[in-house]
N, C-alpha and C positions, 0 to 999 in steps of 0.2 A: 505732895508734889508729883508731877508726871513729867519725865524727860521724854519729849516727843521726838528726839533724834539722838541715838547713841549706838555706836557700833560695838556693843559688848560681846558680839560673837567673834570678834577678831582675835588673832593670836596674842596680842598684847595683854589679854586678860586670862590667858590659859592657866597661869600659875596661881591666881588668887580670885577667880571669878566668884566662887561661893562666898568667900569672905567679903568681897565687895558688895554682893547682893544683900548679905546680912547687915553690913554697915549702912547701905542705902535704906533698908527698912527701918533701922534704928533712927535714921535721920529724917524719917517721914516721907521718903521717896517711895511712893506706893506702886508705881509702874513705870514702864519704859517702852518705847517703840524702837525696834531694831530695823533700820532701813536696809533694803537689798541693794547690792552694787553689781553683782555679776552672777551668772548661772552657776559657776563653780562654787560660789559661796552660799547659795541658797540652802542646801541641805544642813550645813552647820548652823546657819542662822535660825532655821525652823526648829532644829534640835534644842538650841539654847532657849528659844522662846517657850518651848514646851517644858523644858526642865525647870525654868525659873518663873514660869507663869507670867509671861509678858507678851507684848504684841509685836507683830512684824509687818513689813510691807515687802513687796516683790518688785524688782525693777532692775534696770541696767544703767549704771552710772556713766556719764560722758567720758570718764577716764578709761572705761573698759569697752569701747566700741568694738564689737566682734567683727571678724572678717566677713562672715555671712550673716548680715543683719536679719534677713527674712527667716533663716533657720532659728536664730536666737529669739526672735519675736514669737515664732511658733512654739518654742519651748516655754517661753513666758506665758503664753496663752494657755498652754496645757497645764502649767502649774497653777495659774489663776483659777482654771476650771476645777482642778483637783481640790483646792482649798477654799472654794467659793462659799462653802457653808461652815467654814472654820472661823469661830469668833475672834481668833487671834490675828487673822489677816484683815488689816484696816485700811490699806492704801496701796497705790502703785508708786514705785520709786525706790530708791532715789534716782531720778532721771533729770535731764536738763542740758544746759549748754555751758561750756567752759572755754573761753578764748585763750586762756593761758596754758592749756594742756592739750596738745595734739589736736588743735582746732581743724575741722574740715566739714564739708557739707554732710558727711556721714553722721555727724552729731545731730544735725537738723533732722535727717531722715529717721534716725533711731528715736529721737524724742517724739516726732510726729506719730510714729507707729505706737508708741507707748501711750500717748494722749488718746489715740483711737481706742485702745484697750480700756483706758479709764472711762471713756464714754460708754463702751459696751458693758462693762462690769459695774458701772455706777459707783465708782470708788474715787475718793480724793487722791490727788497726786502730791508727792513730796519732791520739790524742785531744787536742783542745784543750779545756781546762776552766778557766773563770774565773768564780768566785762561783756555781758551779752543781754542786758536788760531790754534793749529795744527789739531785738529779734524775738526774744522770749515773749514779751508783751504782745507783739504782733501775732505770734502763733496762738497764744492763749485767747486773744480776742476773736480769732477765727474759730476756735473750737468751742468756746462758750461752755465750759465744763460745769454741769449742774452741781456737782459735789465740791467744786473748787479744789482747794488744797493749801499748801504752805510753801512759801519761798524760804527755804532753810538757810540759816546763817546770814540773814539779811544784814547788809551794811550800807545801803543806799540812803538817799536823801528823802525828805518828806514827799516831794512831788512824785518820785518813782514809787514810793510806798503807796500813795493814794491811787495810782494807776492800777497796781496789783489788787488793792482792796476793792476797787470798783469792778474788778473781774471776779470777785468772790474768793480772793486769796488772803490768807493770814501770813504773818511775818514771824519767822523763827528768830528768837533772840537768845544768844549764848554769852560766853565769857567776854566777847569783844566789848560788851556794854560796860565792863569794869574799867576799861582803858580811858582815862580822861582825854586822850587825843583822838578818840573815835567820835569826833564832833557830829558828823552827819547822822550816825546811828542814834546817838544820845538825843539830838534835837528831834529826830523822828519819833522816838519813844515819848518825848515830852509833848509833841504836837498832835499825835494821833490818839484816838480813844483806845483804852486798854483792851477792848474786845477784839482788836485786830492783831494781837500778838500771841505767840506761843513760847513756852519755855523749852530750851534745848541745850545740849552741850556739844554734840558732835564728837563725843569721846570715841577713841583716845586722842583725836586731833583737837586743835583750837584751844590749847591751855590758856589760862589768864596771862595777861601781859607781864605780871610780876613773877611768874613761874614758867618762863618760855620753854625750858627744856623738860618739863615734867610731863607725865602721862595724864591727860585730862580724864576725869571721871564724873559721873552724875553727882558726886558729893559736893561739887562746886555750886549746885543749884541754889542753896540758901543765900550765898553771896550775890548771885544774880538777882534773886527776888528782892533782897535788901537794897540793891542799887536801883532797881526799877522803882521801888517804893520811895527812895530818896529823890529820884528825878521827878516822880509824879506827885510828890508831897502827900503821900497816903500811907496808911499802915501796911505792914507786910501781910497781915491777915486779909485785908481788902484786896491787895494785889494778887495774892495766892488764890483766893476764891475765884476771881475773874479768870485768871490764867488756866486754872483747872477746868472751869466751865467751858472755856474756849476749846480746850483739847477734847473734852468729852463730847462736845457738839460736833466738831469737825470730823473726828474719827469714829463717832458713834460708839464710844467705849462703854 
């Protein structure tokens, strides 16, 4: 199993990170992608990726819009240049739009500049999208990114999903799929071919509905795979093979 989105560099894991990675390997979780969120956190993120032999992306999350966007983008550009030949760097992001968190036109500007970098460096993007699908889809249609990317933590309906897929994007599915009341997402997983999905957790955030106060970890992945298998009426082995293939292809792992 590959967790394509887990913030295992965050402080929530400082006390037991080594034990968690050991437990992940014992559970068949072979790798993880650590998404970037802000310049201040990139060094720790890269250190953890090196120490535990996993992958990372570099980007600026819409929750962390900097005061000086141009300076931040220049710093990101410099980091991307520095790590351009490093096999652990697999994407740009996490970037995107979030209308529920400090929404402003600066989010649009920050995302646009990161999509330009994705074009320049020929890397896929990891996208955060909350209540902003129309604007995000409009922007992606304009950029036509060759390497595509993933809409992480996807929760929309099949029509929105198909529009992202038509632009070359995959859909990240996490613990929300376990919630019987997440009808739009569950119907989307049933209706769309499996090659359009990726497995993720967004650890330590987004715990399953039946453990709302818990710290989420990649160890939840087998439950997610089992639920997708149940919804698709296929074996877990079949589901896992395709989801792993999707991750390997998109991020060229």
